[in-house]
C-alpha positions as semicolon CSV with decimal commas, in nm:
position;residue;x (nm);y (nm);z (nm)
1;M;2,009;2,608;0,477
2;M;2,234;2,350;0,648
3;I;1,931;2,177;0,802
4;K;1,764;2,142;0,461
5;L;2,083;2,002;0,312
6;R;2,115;1,752;0,597
7;W;1,756;1,635;0,548
8;L;1,812;1,610;0,174
9;V;2,116;1,386;0,228
10;I;1,927;1,165;0,478
11;L;1,630;1,136;0,245
12;T;1,854;1,052;-0,051
13;F;2,024;0,778;0,151
14;F;1,686;0,636;0,256
15;V;1,548;0,632;-0,099
16;F;1,854;0,458;-0,242
17;S;1,869;0,205;0,042
18;V;1,504;0,111;-0,026
19;V;1,585;0,069;-0,396
20;F;1,870;-0,175;-0,329
21;V;1,692;-0,374;-0,060
22;S;1,386;-0,437;-0,277
23;S;1,587;-0,635;-0,532
24;L;1,727;-0,891;-0,285
25;C;1,575;-1,202;-0,135
26;E;1,461;-1,157;0,222
27;E;1,648;-1,323;0,507
28;G;1,546;-1,685;0,542
29;Q;1,428;-1,721;0,182
30;I;1,592;-1,959;-0,063
31;D;1,727;-1,815;-0,389
32;I;1,636;-2,084;-0,641
33;N;1,921;-1,978;-0,871
34;T;2,201;-2,026;-0,617
35;A;2,071;-2,274;-0,356
36;S;2,217;-2,622;-0,321
37;E;2,021;-2,934;-0,404
38;T;1,944;-3,000;-0,036
39;E;1,834;-2,639;0,024
40;L;1,595;-2,658;-0,272
41;Q;1,427;-2,961;-0,113
42;D;1,309;-2,738;0,175
43;I;1,068;-2,574;-0,072
44;T;0,725;-2,735;-0,080
45;Q;0,659;-2,953;-0,387
46;I;1,036;-2,996;-0,446
47;G;1,184;-3,339;-0,377
48;P;1,523;-3,486;-0,472
49;A;1,431;-3,547;-0,839
50;R;1,286;-3,198;-0,893
51;A;1,581;-3,038;-0,710
52;K;1,823;-3,211;-0,949
53;E;1,617;-3,095;-1,245
54;M;1,613;-2,739;-1,109
55;L;1,993;-2,736;-1,107
56;T;1,998;-2,814;-1,480
57;L;1,720;-2,566;-1,568
58;R;1,880;-2,264;-1,399
59;P;1,860;-1,967;-1,421
60;F;1,498;-1,894;-1,333
61;S;1,369;-1,543;-1,399
62;S;1,101;-1,568;-1,128
63;V;0,930;-1,820;-0,902
64;D;0,663;-1,851;-1,174
65;D;0,938;-1,969;-1,411
66;M;0,958;-2,290;-1,204
67;I;0,668;-2,411;-1,420
68;R;0,941;-2,543;-1,653
69;I;1,008;-2,821;-1,400
70;T;0,853;-3,155;-1,493
71;G;0,532;-3,212;-1,296
72;I;0,501;-2,854;-1,167
73;G;0,174;-2,688;-1,264
74;E;-0,013;-2,372;-1,167
75;N;-0,143;-2,527;-0,842
76;N;0,211;-2,627;-0,743
77;I;0,339;-2,275;-0,819
78;N;0,062;-2,125;-0,604
79;S;0,154;-2,362;-0,320
80;I;0,523;-2,265;-0,351
81;K;0,433;-1,895;-0,350
82;S;0,209;-1,932;-0,045
83;Q;0,499;-2,090;0,145
84;N;0,698;-1,768;0,071
85;L;1,028;-1,952;0,094
86;A;1,142;-1,953;-0,269
87;C;1,271;-1,633;-0,429
88;V;1,488;-1,511;-0,716
89;D;1,764;-1,260;-0,652
90;D;1,741;-1,007;-0,939
91;E;2,117;-0,950;-0,952
92;N;2,192;-1,315;-1,034
93;T;1,934;-1,353;-1,312
94;E;2,066;-1,059;-1,513
95;E;2,409;-1,214;-1,556
96;E;2,447;-1,480;-1,824
97;K;2,498;-1,817;-1,658
98;E;2,749;-2,052;-1,814
99;E;2,871;-2,400;-1,728
100;V;3,160;-2,605;-1,860
101;V;3,056;-2,913;-2,059
102;N;3,323;-3,126;-2,230
103;N;3,575;-2,841;-2,180
104;E;3,347;-2,602;-2,372
105;T;3,142;-2,317;-2,231
106;A;2,775;-2,317;-2,321
107;P;2,468;-2,141;-2,185
108;V;2,269;-2,346;-1,934
109;E;1,973;-2,379;-2,174
110;E;2,194;-2,555;-2,431
111;I;2,327;-2,793;-2,167
112;A;1,974;-2,896;-2,067
113;I;1,887;-2,960;-2,433
114;K;2,203;-3,169;-2,488
115;E;2,136;-3,383;-2,180
116;T;1,764;-3,447;-2,239
117;T;1,744;-3,476;-2,618
118;P;1,765;-3,828;-2,764
119;K;2,033;-3,855;-3,032
120;N;1,794;-3,976;-3,305
121;I;1,575;-3,662;-3,296
122;E;1,674;-3,362;-3,503
123;L;1,596;-3,027;-3,342
124;Q;1,408;-2,781;-3,560
125;P;1,426;-2,403;-3,509
126;I;1,110;-2,230;-3,393
127;E;1,003;-1,912;-3,566
128;L;0,817;-1,661;-3,352
129;N;0,647;-1,337;-3,435
130;T;0,625;-1,056;-3,181
131;K;0,246;-1,088;-3,150
132;A;0,278;-1,448;-3,024
133;I;0,515;-1,359;-2,741
134;K;0,351;-1,298;-2,403
135;S;0,517;-1,160;-2,094
136;E;0,569;-1,422;-1,823
137;N;0,606;-1,164;-1,547
138;S;0,292;-0,956;-1,601
139;E;0,165;-1,045;-1,251
140;D;0,492;-0,944;-1,084
141;L;0,503;-0,592;-1,227
142;G;0,327;-0,439;-0,926
143;K;0,556;-0,604;-0,671
144;N;0,887;-0,532;-0,842
145;N;0,835;-0,166;-0,932
146;Y;0,950;-0,032;-0,595
147;T;1,255;0,111;-0,768
148;A;1,050;0,308;-1,020
149;Y;0,810;0,432;-0,753
150;S;1,100;0,538;-0,531
151;L;1,270;0,728;-0,811
152;V;0,949;0,908;-0,909
153;G;0,884;1,001;-0,545
154;F;1,241;1,122;-0,508
155;G;1,208;1,336;-0,820
156;I;0,886;1,494;-0,691
157;L;1,055;1,564;-0,357
158;I;1,352;1,735;-0,527
159;I;1,120;1,952;-0,735
160;A;0,923;2,050;-0,423
161;L;1,241;2,137;-0,233
162;L;1,369;2,347;-0,522
163;A;1,036;2,531;-0,540
164;L;1,045;2,600;-0,164
165;N;1,403;2,721;-0,188
166;K;1,310;2,955;-0,475
167;N;1,016;3,097;-0,275
168;S;1,234;3,156;0,032
169;K;1,490;3,347;-0,180
170;K;1,213;3,570;-0,317
171;R;1,093;3,645;0,037
172;N;1,447;3,734;0,143
173;E;1,484;3,973;-0,152
174;L;1,154;4,149;-0,071
175;A;1,241;4,195;0,297
């Protein structure tokens, strides 16, 4: 019984460590939401001008979200992905990013609009229906579901261990 408990504890630790590691950038990769301007320039297709623009467009939800940068298209995104240097740390994108502008706090998106919008243009609200909204991360679902797969596997393992434990108790009662 002690051996089974020890293995259960070790397996639990392993499953949860895999879950937490999968959400972080790997060593040597550049988190595009926290990197400095000079670090961002190490990424292919990113020069000084694009690095400055990236700082104003943060946060990015994924590497694919870098398409918002002026002059970056699908081919550039594929080139950046093939370099495997740029990444997004999941923990940082979930928090709401704020900056101080004129002693007021405003979300980063509003700051970018204020800085790039000419004063003589009036901004109009955009109305969207739910059918027009497409998921930007549909390609990344397979890569980022390690957590879900780990939890399902862990649940199956627990059920199997409980079934084995129940069978061993029945054998002990019959003997």
